[in-house]
C-alpha positions as CSV (number, residue, x, y, z in Angstrom):
1,M,5.4,-16.0,33.1
2,L,5.5,-18.6,31.1
3,I,6.2,-18.8,26.8
4,A,5.1,-21.7,25.2
5,V,6.0,-22.1,21.5
6,V,3.5,-24.5,19.4
7,A,4.6,-25.5,16.0
8,P,5.2,-29.0,16.2
9,G,6.4,-31.4,13.4
10,K,6.1,-29.9,9.7
11,L,4.7,-26.6,11.0
12,G,8.0,-25.5,12.8
13,D,9.0,-25.4,8.9
14,E,7.0,-22.7,8.3
15,Y,8.1,-20.0,11.5
16,E,10.4,-19.2,13.9
17,F,10.1,-17.8,17.1
18,N,13.2,-16.8,18.8
19,G,12.6,-13.6,18.3
20,E,9.3,-13.7,19.7
21,V,10.6,-14.8,22.3
22,Q,12.9,-12.7,23.3
23,L,11.0,-9.5,22.1
24,V,8.2,-11.2,25.2
25,K,11.1,-11.0,27.6
26,S,12.3,-7.8,26.9
27,T,9.1,-5.8,26.9
28,L,8.0,-7.4,30.2
29,S,10.6,-7.7,32.3
30,E,8.8,-6.8,35.5
31,I,7.8,-10.6,35.7
32,P,10.5,-13.0,35.2
33,C,10.1,-15.5,32.7
34,A,10.4,-18.7,34.3
35,D,10.2,-21.4,31.5
36,V,10.1,-21.4,27.6
37,L,8.7,-24.5,26.7
38,R,9.0,-25.4,22.7
39,D,6.6,-28.1,21.2
40,P,5.1,-28.9,24.4
41,T,2.5,-32.2,24.2
42,Q,-1.1,-31.7,25.6
43,S,0.4,-33.4,28.6
44,E,3.8,-32.0,28.9
45,L,2.1,-28.4,29.4
46,Q,-0.4,-29.4,31.7
47,N,2.6,-31.3,33.8
48,S,4.4,-27.7,33.3
49,L,1.2,-25.2,34.9
50,S,0.3,-28.0,37.1
51,K,3.7,-28.0,38.9
52,K,3.7,-24.3,39.7
53,N,2.4,-22.6,42.5
54,N,2.0,-19.2,40.2
55,T,1.9,-18.7,36.7
56,P,0.7,-14.9,36.1
57,V,1.2,-14.6,33.0
58,I,1.0,-17.2,29.8
59,H,2.1,-16.3,26.1
60,I,1.2,-18.7,23.7
61,A,2.9,-18.3,20.1
62,G,2.5,-20.9,17.2
63,V,-0.5,-22.3,15.1
64,D,-4.3,-22.7,15.2
65,A,-6.2,-25.5,13.9
66,H,-7.8,-24.2,10.9
67,Q,-4.3,-22.5,9.6
68,G,-2.4,-25.8,10.7
69,A,-4.5,-27.7,8.9
70,S,-4.3,-25.1,5.7
71,L,-0.4,-25.7,6.0
72,L,-0.3,-29.3,6.3
73,G,-3.3,-29.9,3.5
74,H,-5.3,-32.0,6.3
75,G,-6.9,-31.2,9.5
76,D,-9.2,-32.8,12.1
77,E,-12.8,-31.8,11.4
78,T,-13.7,-32.8,15.1
79,V,-11.6,-29.9,16.6
80,V,-13.4,-26.9,16.7
81,D,-10.6,-23.8,17.1
82,G,-8.0,-25.1,19.2
83,L,-4.1,-25.7,18.5
84,F,-1.5,-28.2,17.6
85,L,-0.2,-29.7,21.0
86,G,2.9,-31.9,19.9
87,V,2.4,-35.3,17.2
88,N,0.6,-38.4,16.8
89,E,2.4,-42.2,16.3
90,H,2.8,-41.1,12.9
91,G,4.6,-38.2,13.1
92,K,2.0,-35.9,12.3
93,P,1.0,-32.5,14.5
94,R,-1.8,-33.3,16.7
95,A,-4.9,-30.9,16.7
96,V,-6.2,-30.2,20.6
97,N,-9.5,-28.5,20.8
98,A,-10.1,-24.9,22.3
99,E,-12.4,-26.2,25.3
100,D,-9.1,-29.1,26.5
101,V,-6.8,-25.9,26.0
102,A,-8.6,-23.4,27.8
103,T,-8.9,-26.1,30.7
104,I,-5.0,-27.0,30.8
105,L,-4.4,-23.2,30.6
106,A,-6.2,-22.7,33.4
107,S,-5.0,-25.8,35.7
108,G,-2.5,-24.3,37.7
109,Q,-2.4,-23.9,41.4
110,S,-3.6,-20.3,40.9
111,K,-5.6,-19.0,37.7
112,P,-3.0,-17.1,35.4
113,V,-3.9,-13.4,35.4
114,L,-3.6,-13.0,31.4
115,V,-3.1,-15.7,28.4
116,C,-2.0,-14.3,25.2
117,F,-2.7,-16.0,22.1
118,N,-0.4,-14.7,19.4
119,M,-2.0,-17.7,16.5
120,W,-4.9,-16.9,14.1
121,D,-8.7,-17.5,15.1
122,S,-8.0,-17.3,18.9
123,G,-10.6,-14.8,19.9
124,A,-13.6,-16.5,19.0
125,R,-13.1,-19.5,21.3
126,L,-9.8,-20.6,22.6
127,A,-9.7,-16.7,24.4
128,P,-12.7,-16.2,26.0
129,L,-12.9,-20.4,27.3
130,T,-9.4,-19.7,29.0
131,V,-11.1,-16.7,30.8
132,A,-14.7,-18.9,31.4
133,K,-12.4,-21.5,32.9
134,G,-10.8,-19.5,35.4
135,A,-7.9,-16.8,34.0
136,N,-8.6,-13.2,35.1
137,S,-8.3,-12.5,31.4
138,A,-7.1,-13.3,27.7
139,I,-6.3,-11.7,24.4
140,G,-6.7,-13.4,21.0
141,F,-7.2,-12.6,17.3
142,E,-10.3,-13.0,15.9
143,H,-9.5,-14.7,12.0
144,T,-6.0,-13.3,10.9
145,I,-3.4,-11.0,11.5
146,D,-0.2,-10.3,10.2
147,D,2.5,-11.6,11.9
148,S,4.9,-8.6,12.2
149,V,1.6,-6.4,13.1
150,A,0.6,-8.5,15.6
151,E,5.0,-8.5,17.0
152,M,4.2,-4.6,17.8
153,F,1.0,-5.3,19.4
154,F,2.2,-7.4,21.9
155,A,5.2,-5.2,22.2
156,A,3.5,-2.4,22.7
157,F,1.4,-3.7,25.1
158,Y,3.4,-5.5,27.7
159,R,5.6,-2.7,27.5
160,V,2.5,-0.3,28.8
161,W,0.5,-2.9,31.0
162,G,4.1,-3.3,33.0
163,E,4.9,0.2,33.1
164,N,1.4,1.6,34.3
165,G,0.4,-0.1,37.1
166,F,-0.8,-3.5,34.7
167,D,-3.6,-1.1,33.7
168,L,-5.3,-4.3,31.3
169,L,-7.6,-2.0,29.5
170,N,-5.3,0.9,29.3
171,A,-2.5,-1.1,27.9
172,F,-5.1,-2.3,25.2
173,Q,-5.7,0.9,24.1
174,E,-2.2,1.8,24.0
175,A,-1.0,-1.3,22.2
176,F,-4.1,-0.6,19.5
177,N,-3.2,3.0,18.9
178,A,0.4,1.7,18.1
179,I,-0.7,-0.4,15.4
180,S,-3.6,1.9,14.4
181,S,-1.4,3.5,11.1
182,Y,-1.3,-0.2,9.7
183,G,-4.8,-0.4,9.2
184,D,-4.5,-1.1,5.2
185,V,-2.4,-4.2,6.4
186,I,-4.9,-5.6,8.9
187,R,-7.5,-4.5,7.8
188,G,-10.7,-7.3,8.5
189,S,-8.4,-8.4,11.8
190,S,-9.8,-7.8,14.9
191,I,-8.1,-7.9,18.5
192,V,-9.9,-9.5,21.1
193,L,-9.8,-9.0,25.3
194,C,-11.7,-11.3,27.5
195,S,-12.0,-10.2,30.9
196,A,-13.4,-12.0,34.1
197,Q,-14.4,-8.3,35.6
198,S,-15.7,-5.4,33.7
199,L,-13.2,-3.1,32.7
200,V,-15.2,-0.4,32.0
201,K,-17.4,-0.1,34.5
202,P,-16.1,0.2,38.0
203,P,-17.2,-2.3,40.4
204,A,-19.2,-1.2,43.6
205,H,-16.2,-1.6,45.9
206,P,-12.9,-1.4,43.7
207,P,-10.3,-3.3,45.8
208,T,-6.8,-2.4,46.0
209,A,-5.2,-2.4,43.0
210,Q,-2.1,-4.7,42.8
211,P,0.0,-6.1,40.1
212,P,0.4,-9.6,38.9
213,S,1.8,-12.2,41.8
214,A,2.7,-8.8,43.6
215,V,5.0,-7.3,41.7
216,T,6.7,-4.5,43.2
217,L,7.0,-2.0,40.2
218,P,10.4,-0.1,39.8
219,Q,10.8,3.2,39.0
220,Q,10.7,4.6,36.0
221,P,14.1,5.2,34.8
222,E,15.5,7.9,32.9
223,Q,15.3,7.6,28.9
224,V,18.7,7.1,27.8
225,E,20.2,7.3,24.2
226,A,22.8,4.9,23.3
227,D,25.9,6.0,22.5
228,P,28.6,4.4,20.1
229,K,31.6,5.2,22.0
230,E,30.1,3.5,24.9
231,H,27.8,0.8,23.4
232,K,28.1,-2.0,22.1
233,I,24.8,-2.4,19.5
234,H,24.9,-6.6,19.4
235,N,23.8,-5.9,23.1
236,L,21.0,-3.4,21.8
237,V,19.6,-4.8,18.4
238,E,18.9,-8.5,16.6
239,V,18.1,-8.4,13.4
240,E,16.5,-11.5,11.9
241,V,17.0,-11.6,7.8
242,L,16.0,-14.2,5.4
243,P,16.0,-13.5,1.5
244,I,13.0,-14.4,-1.0
245,D,14.6,-17.9,-3.1
246,P,13.6,-17.9,-6.2
247,L,12.8,-14.2,-6.8
248,N,10.2,-14.0,-9.1
249,Y,10.1,-11.1,-11.8
250,S,6.2,-11.0,-11.2
251,L,6.4,-10.7,-7.8
252,L,9.1,-7.5,-7.7
253,H,7.1,-5.9,-11.0
254,N,3.9,-5.7,-8.1
255,R,6.4,-4.1,-5.3
256,R,6.9,-7.0,-3.8
257,S,9.3,-7.0,-0.8
258,L,13.1,-8.1,-2.1
259,M,12.9,-9.9,0.9
260,L,10.7,-12.5,2.8
261,K,11.7,-11.1,6.4
262,L,14.3,-8.4,7.2
263,A,13.3,-7.0,11.0
264,L,15.1,-5.8,13.8
265,R,14.1,-6.1,17.4
266,Y,15.5,-3.7,20.4
267,V,16.6,-5.7,23.1
268,G,17.9,-3.4,25.5
269,K,17.8,-2.9,28.6
270,P,16.9,0.1,30.6
271,P,18.5,2.7,31.4
272,V,19.4,2.7,27.7
273,N,16.3,3.1,25.8
274,K,16.9,4.0,22.6
275,V,19.1,4.1,19.5
276,R,19.0,6.3,16.6
277,G,20.6,6.2,13.3
278,I,20.8,2.8,12.5
279,E,21.7,2.5,8.0
280,V,20.4,-0.2,6.1
281,T,21.4,-1.5,2.8
282,V,19.9,-4.1,0.6
283,Q,21.5,-4.4,-2.7
284,L,20.6,-7.1,-5.4
285,N,22.9,-8.4,-8.1
286,V,22.0,-9.2,-11.2
287,G,24.6,-9.7,-13.9
288,S,26.7,-6.5,-13.9
289,D,24.3,-4.3,-12.5
290,S,23.2,-3.3,-8.7
291,F,19.6,-2.7,-7.4
292,P,20.4,-1.0,-4.2
293,Y,17.7,0.3,-1.4
294,R,18.7,2.1,1.6
295,T,16.9,4.1,4.6
296,R,17.7,4.7,8.1
297,L,15.6,4.1,11.3
298,N,15.7,4.1,15.1
299,L,14.7,1.6,18.0
300,S,13.6,2.0,21.0
301,R,11.3,0.2,24.0
302,L,8.7,2.5,22.7
303,G,8.9,0.9,19.5
304,P,11.2,-2.3,19.8
305,T,10.4,-4.0,16.4
306,V,10.9,-2.9,12.8
307,D,10.1,-5.5,10.0
308,L,11.4,-4.0,6.9
309,A,10.4,-6.7,4.6
310,N,6.4,-6.8,5.2
311,I,5.7,-3.6,6.8
312,G,8.4,-1.1,6.6
313,L,8.8,2.0,8.4
314,E,5.7,4.1,9.2
315,A,5.3,6.6,5.8
316,Q,7.6,9.2,5.9
317,P,8.8,11.9,2.8
318,D,11.9,9.9,2.7
319,H,11.0,6.5,2.5
320,P,7.3,5.5,1.6
321,R,5.7,2.5,3.8
322,G,5.5,-1.2,2.6
323,G,8.7,-3.3,2.3
324,I,12.0,-3.7,0.4
325,H,11.5,-2.1,-3.3
326,V,14.1,-2.3,-5.5
327,P,14.1,-0.6,-9.6
328,L,13.8,-3.0,-12.0
329,T,15.7,-1.3,-14.9
330,S,18.1,-3.9,-16.2
331,T,17.2,-5.3,-19.6
332,L,19.0,-8.6,-17.7
333,A,16.4,-9.1,-15.1
334,R,13.4,-8.6,-17.9
335,S,14.8,-11.2,-20.1
336,V,16.1,-13.8,-17.7
337,D,14.9,-17.1,-20.1
338,E,16.8,-19.9,-17.5
339,A,16.9,-19.5,-13.9
340,V,20.1,-17.8,-12.7
341,Q,21.9,-17.6,-9.5
342,T,22.6,-14.0,-8.3
343,S,23.0,-13.0,-5.0
344,V,21.2,-10.2,-2.4
345,F,23.7,-8.4,-0.2
346,V,22.5,-7.5,3.5
347,D,24.3,-4.7,5.1
348,I,23.5,-2.9,8.7
349,T,25.7,-0.9,10.4
350,W,25.3,1.7,13.0
351,H,28.1,4.5,12.9
352,D,31.3,2.2,13.1
353,Q,29.5,-1.2,14.1
354,V,28.2,-3.7,11.7
355,I,25.1,-5.0,13.3
356,Y,24.9,-7.5,10.4
357,R,27.0,-7.5,7.0
358,H,25.9,-11.2,4.7
359,T,25.6,-12.0,0.7
360,H,23.2,-14.6,0.5
361,T,23.3,-16.6,-3.1
362,V,19.4,-16.8,-4.7
363,R,18.3,-17.6,-7.6
364,L,16.7,-15.1,-10.1
365,A,13.4,-17.5,-11.8
366,P,12.9,-16.5,-15.4
367,V,10.6,-13.8,-16.4
368,D,7.6,-16.1,-18.0
369,E,8.0,-18.2,-14.8
370,W,4.9,-18.4,-12.3
371,R,4.2,-20.6,-9.2
372,F,0.7,-22.4,-8.0
373,T,1.5,-21.6,-4.6
374,D,-0.2,-19.4,-2.3
375,E,2.3,-16.6,-2.1
376,D,2.6,-16.3,-6.5
377,I,-1.3,-17.2,-7.6
378,I,-2.4,-13.5,-6.6
379,W,0.0,-12.2,-9.2
380,L,-1.7,-14.3,-11.7
381,P,-3.4,-10.9,-13.4
382,S,0.3,-9.8,-14.5
383,F,0.5,-12.7,-17.1
384,V,-2.6,-11.7,-18.7
385,Q,-1.3,-9.7,-20.9
386,P,-4.0,-7.4,-23.4
387,R,-1.4,-5.1,-25.5
388,D,0.5,-8.1,-27.3
389,P,0.7,-8.2,-30.7
390,A,-1.0,-11.1,-31.2
391,V,-4.0,-10.1,-29.3
392,Q,-4.7,-7.5,-31.4
393,T,-4.3,-9.3,-34.8
394,I,-6.7,-12.3,-32.7
395,I,-9.7,-9.1,-32.3
396,A,-8.9,-8.2,-36.0
397,S,-9.4,-11.5,-37.0
398,A,-12.9,-11.5,-35.0
399,Q,-14.0,-8.6,-36.7
400,R,-15.6,-10.7,-39.8
401,Y,-17.4,-13.5,-37.3
402,L,-19.0,-10.6,-35.4
403,M,-20.3,-8.7,-38.7
404,C,-21.8,-12.2,-39.5
405,L,-22.7,-13.1,-36.5
406,T,-24.7,-9.9,-35.6
407,D,-26.0,-9.6,-39.4
408,F,-24.3,-6.1,-39.3
409,T,-21.6,-4.8,-41.0
410,G,-21.3,-1.8,-38.5
411,A,-20.7,-4.2,-35.5
412,G,-18.1,-3.3,-33.2
413,F,-16.3,-4.8,-30.1
414,D,-18.2,-2.2,-27.6
415,G,-18.1,-4.4,-24.9
416,Y,-20.7,-3.6,-22.1
417,Q,-22.3,-0.4,-24.2
418,S,-23.9,-3.5,-26.6
419,Y,-26.2,-4.4,-23.2
420,D,-29.9,-3.8,-23.7
421,V,-30.5,-2.0,-20.5
422,T,-34.1,-1.8,-21.6
423,S,-34.8,-5.9,-21.4
424,D,-35.9,-7.9,-18.5
425,H,-34.5,-10.9,-19.1
426,L,-30.6,-11.5,-18.9
427,D,-30.0,-13.6,-22.0
428,E,-31.7,-10.9,-24.2
429,A,-29.8,-7.8,-22.6
430,A,-26.4,-9.5,-22.9
431,K,-26.9,-10.9,-25.9
432,G,-24.3,-8.1,-27.6
433,I,-21.9,-9.2,-24.8
434,N,-21.7,-13.2,-25.9
435,L,-22.0,-12.2,-29.4
436,Q,-18.3,-10.5,-28.9
437,V,-17.1,-13.3,-26.8
438,R,-18.2,-16.1,-29.1
439,A,-16.8,-13.9,-32.4
440,I,-13.3,-14.4,-30.8
441,W,-13.7,-18.2,-30.1
442,A,-14.7,-18.2,-33.4
443,A,-11.5,-16.7,-34.9
444,L,-9.6,-18.8,-32.6
445,I,-11.4,-22.3,-34.0
446,Q,-11.3,-21.2,-37.5
447,E,-8.3,-19.4,-38.0
448,Y,-5.7,-20.3,-35.4
449,R,-5.9,-24.7,-35.1
450,L,-4.2,-24.0,-31.7
451,H,-3.7,-27.1,-29.8
452,Y,-2.9,-28.7,-26.5
453,I,0.9,-29.1,-25.6
454,N,2.5,-29.8,-22.2
455,P,4.4,-26.8,-20.0
456,P,8.0,-26.2,-21.1
457,P,10.3,-27.9,-18.2
458,S,10.9,-25.3,-15.7
459,Y,13.5,-26.9,-13.2
460,S,11.2,-26.1,-10.0
461,E,8.9,-27.2,-7.8
462,N,5.1,-25.8,-8.4
463,A,6.7,-23.7,-10.9
464,Q,5.6,-23.2,-14.9
465,R,6.6,-21.8,-17.8
466,L,3.4,-19.3,-19.7
467,R,3.5,-18.4,-23.0
468,T,2.7,-15.1,-23.8
469,P,-0.2,-14.5,-26.6
470,Q,1.9,-14.4,-29.9
471,Q,4.0,-17.6,-28.6
472,I,1.0,-19.4,-28.1
473,V,-0.5,-18.0,-31.9
474,Q,3.1,-18.4,-33.0
475,Q,3.7,-21.9,-31.8
476,G,0.2,-22.9,-31.8
477,R,-0.2,-24.8,-28.7
478,G,-0.4,-24.0,-25.0
479,T,-1.4,-25.8,-22.0
480,C,-4.9,-25.1,-20.2
481,I,-3.2,-21.9,-18.1
482,D,-2.0,-20.6,-21.5
483,L,-5.2,-20.8,-23.1
484,A,-7.1,-19.5,-20.3
485,L,-4.8,-16.6,-20.1
486,L,-4.8,-16.0,-24.3
487,L,-8.6,-15.5,-24.1
488,A,-8.7,-13.4,-20.9
489,S,-6.1,-11.0,-22.7
490,C,-8.5,-10.9,-26.0
491,L,-11.5,-10.1,-22.9
492,E,-9.7,-7.2,-21.3
493,W,-8.9,-5.8,-24.8
494,I,-12.3,-5.2,-25.7
495,E,-13.4,-4.2,-21.9
496,V,-15.3,-7.3,-20.8
497,Y,-14.3,-8.5,-17.9
498,P,-12.5,-11.6,-17.0
499,V,-12.0,-13.8,-14.5
500,I,-9.2,-17.2,-14.3
501,F,-10.7,-19.7,-12.3
502,M,-8.6,-22.1,-10.7
503,L,-9.1,-25.7,-9.8
504,Q,-6.7,-27.8,-8.0
505,D,-5.0,-29.6,-11.4
506,H,-7.0,-27.2,-14.0
507,A,-7.4,-23.4,-14.9
508,F,-10.0,-22.0,-17.2
509,P,-11.5,-18.3,-18.2
510,G,-15.0,-16.7,-17.5
511,Y,-16.4,-13.8,-18.1
512,W,-18.8,-11.3,-16.6
513,R,-22.4,-11.0,-18.7
514,S,-23.2,-7.8,-17.3
515,E,-21.3,-4.8,-15.5
516,Q,-24.0,-4.7,-12.5
517,A,-23.6,-8.6,-12.1
518,Y,-19.8,-7.6,-11.4
519,Q,-20.8,-4.8,-9.0
520,K,-23.0,-7.1,-6.8
521,F,-20.0,-9.2,-6.6
522,R,-17.9,-6.5,-5.6
523,Q,-20.1,-5.8,-2.7
524,M,-19.5,-8.2,0.4
525,D,-23.4,-9.4,0.8
526,V,-23.0,-13.2,0.2
527,L,-25.5,-14.4,-2.1
528,D,-27.3,-17.6,-2.2
529,G,-28.3,-19.7,-5.0
530,D,-31.3,-17.4,-6.3
531,G,-29.5,-14.0,-5.9
532,H,-30.7,-13.4,-2.4
533,A,-28.2,-11.6,0.3
534,S,-27.3,-13.6,3.2
535,E,-27.3,-12.0,6.6
536,I,-24.1,-13.3,6.7
537,L,-21.1,-11.7,5.4
538,R,-18.5,-13.1,2.8
539,R,-16.1,-15.0,5.4
540,T,-12.5,-16.0,4.2
541,S,-9.8,-17.9,4.5
542,T,-6.4,-15.8,4.7
543,S,-5.6,-12.5,5.3
544,R,-5.3,-12.3,1.2
545,S,-8.8,-11.4,0.6
546,T,-8.6,-8.0,2.6
547,E,-5.0,-7.3,1.1
548,F,-5.4,-8.8,-2.3
549,P,-9.1,-8.5,-3.0
550,W,-8.9,-9.6,-6.7
551,F,-8.2,-13.3,-5.0
552,S,-11.2,-15.3,-4.1
553,D,-10.6,-18.4,-2.6
554,R,-12.6,-21.2,-2.1
555,S,-14.9,-19.8,0.7
556,V,-16.9,-18.1,-1.8
557,Y,-17.6,-20.9,-4.3
558,E,-21.2,-21.4,-3.4
559,E,-21.4,-17.5,-3.8
560,L,-19.6,-18.0,-7.2
561,R,-21.6,-21.4,-8.1
562,G,-24.6,-19.1,-7.5
563,Y,-23.7,-16.3,-10.1
564,V,-23.0,-19.1,-12.6
565,Q,-26.0,-20.8,-12.5
566,R,-27.9,-17.3,-13.1
567,G,-26.1,-16.8,-15.8
568,E,-24.0,-13.3,-14.7
569,L,-20.5,-15.0,-14.6
570,V,-19.9,-17.2,-17.7
571,P,-17.1,-19.9,-17.6
572,L,-15.5,-21.3,-20.5
573,E,-13.5,-24.5,-20.9
574,T,-10.6,-23.0,-23.0
575,V,-8.7,-26.5,-23.3
576,R,-11.7,-26.9,-25.8
577,L,-10.1,-24.5,-28.7
578,T,-8.1,-27.5,-29.5
579,S,-10.8,-29.8,-30.1
580,G,-12.7,-27.2,-32.4
581,T,-15.6,-27.4,-29.7
582,S,-18.6,-24.6,-30.0
583,F,-19.3,-21.9,-27.6
584,A,-21.8,-23.1,-26.5
585,E,-20.5,-26.7,-25.7
586,S,-17.5,-25.1,-24.1
587,I,-19.8,-23.2,-21.5
588,S,-21.8,-26.0,-20.9
589,E,-18.6,-28.1,-19.8
590,A,-17.4,-25.4,-18.0
591,V,-20.4,-25.1,-15.9
592,G,-19.7,-28.6,-15.1
593,Y,-17.7,-27.4,-12.6
594,F,-20.0,-26.2,-10.5
595,D,-22.5,-28.8,-10.9
596,V,-21.8,-29.8,-6.8
597,K,-22.4,-27.8,-4.1
598,R,-18.9,-28.1,-2.3
599,N,-16.3,-28.7,-4.7
600,R,-13.1,-30.1,-3.3
601,N,-11.5,-29.3,-6.4
602,F,-11.8,-25.6,-6.5
603,H,-8.9,-23.5,-5.8
604,S,-9.7,-19.7,-6.2
605,M,-10.8,-17.0,-8.9
606,V,-8.4,-14.2,-10.2
607,D,-10.8,-11.2,-10.7
608,I,-8.8,-9.3,-13.7
609,P,-10.2,-5.6,-13.6
610,L,-10.3,-5.1,-9.5
611,A,-6.2,-6.5,-9.7
612,R,-6.0,-3.7,-12.8
613,E,-7.8,-1.3,-9.9
614,K,-4.8,-2.1,-7.3
615,Q,-2.2,-1.8,-9.8
616,V,-1.3,-5.6,-10.8
617,T,-0.3,-4.6,-14.1
618,P,0.7,-7.0,-17.5
619,L,4.5,-7.7,-17.2
620,P,6.8,-5.3,-19.6
621,L,8.4,-8.3,-20.9
622,C,11.5,-7.2,-23.2
623,N,11.2,-7.0,-27.0
624,D,14.8,-7.9,-27.4
625,A,14.1,-11.1,-25.2
626,L,11.2,-12.1,-27.4
627,T,12.6,-11.8,-30.4
628,A,15.9,-13.5,-29.3
629,R,13.5,-16.1,-28.3
630,N,11.6,-16.2,-31.1
631,L,14.6,-16.6,-33.6
632,K,16.0,-19.8,-31.4
633,E,12.5,-21.1,-31.4
634,G,13.0,-20.9,-35.2
635,M,9.9,-19.1,-35.5
636,I,10.8,-16.3,-37.3
């Protein structure tokens, strides 16, 4: 068996594969592991395989060309569904296309019985091409897969495959069943099994079943549970711990895990097959307050890996599944105005034996700090705060402008109730919605005289301190994203559906002109520029769009462009609030961001109402802290 870890150069900073290597070795012990290649070049991988008489199983763990290009911020457009092997003369990871990779993997003196790809986008070309080049079978993932679930899949697959006569289809089905309870995490992913022979229709003259490389199967050992009086826990369990640093309140507020990774792996050998009663404690310390997470779990060869941080345990009455969560009742945690040093204590024991015990120093970021990163951008809706007192004041001011615009003293902010369903023309039907938004715009222009200002210092990379609506109004200043959040908060208050558009260097809001258009967007059909449904479903570039459906990345830019051009989705350049620009001109300028068919500067769109449906709620900022801050800054 050959295990190849392929994440060269900077890609290796994103992933650590020691746990996976040990997992594969321990769960497929029937076939000895001859080599572990780490970051081989194209020639090194080919030489390693060509020198061997027989390599029945090849396991590839790494980064495919698509994901790698995203992580690196660049890619080779000539490489189709390949992976990175080695680096070029400039030290940058080198992408190799799928056909060349498949040729290498099947270049040994005897063709491999099975090649497994634990990486994204490996099911479309890598796996089938490897079989086409001569491998007997291959497994890959179509598009994305959660890393922890992928490990669970292969752990179950290798165990069943090795222990049940190397029945490929049965092992695949059992492994799929083993992760079926994690459907909410892997929705949108596919696992592909390719085989040179039919696995569902038996041949007319079936050959005598032989395990790979004529391996003789041992008799099944008796199931033995570990005894703390006889066994050392470090021979049975490995632990991988990685805290999140810095910790952000918006992340914890939305019930995201306290840890980036906290994985326990069973590595014991038969006849010992189970460890029962492992105690796990994770404690966040903030000032004099401590917030504990505790659970108890079992590990065995049948379920060798548990990642508490990302997947957690299967839901049971005493512990829901879904990561490491702590209560947020501390006033200090909700009022941190500058980053502070704090700690996370992790204690993992089995009876009187310590498996892991360590205090990790981490930073607790300010409550109003937000990061423009793939992990944090999805929590931007928590900074849209419709219940902020300033929002109610703005709407009260806008009431006068709405009455003037409608020439009706009884006019009110009734959201989509003012949509005229009897009209066949969108401009006329949505006139009432437009006037409500225009009235808010007029109030902000005429009564608040806002100015642009750079963001406050954050002292953290890719981080920005976001102002609340009350701070923007009291200070009379805001950044592009501050002003976008301000208007979005006002729109959410009057129940007009807001969105936030993110460019690589800019942010601005928008709103849906009708509930019908919004519901059409919520469907999965891609619409072309004329509003006709495409036969191709919306393809997302990361798993965020399934786990976090309120986040639409650049892969749906053309669809969003169609909605904007048809007038169903209205963008607004809110920076123009600082120059007294008219409502119509601000729309025209924002529509200009969607002029080109492919805008490389477009990053994403955040859907605020859908985020609320998924329980992404506004941050409960501490009133005492806000008052103290205002006093300090001389605002009250």
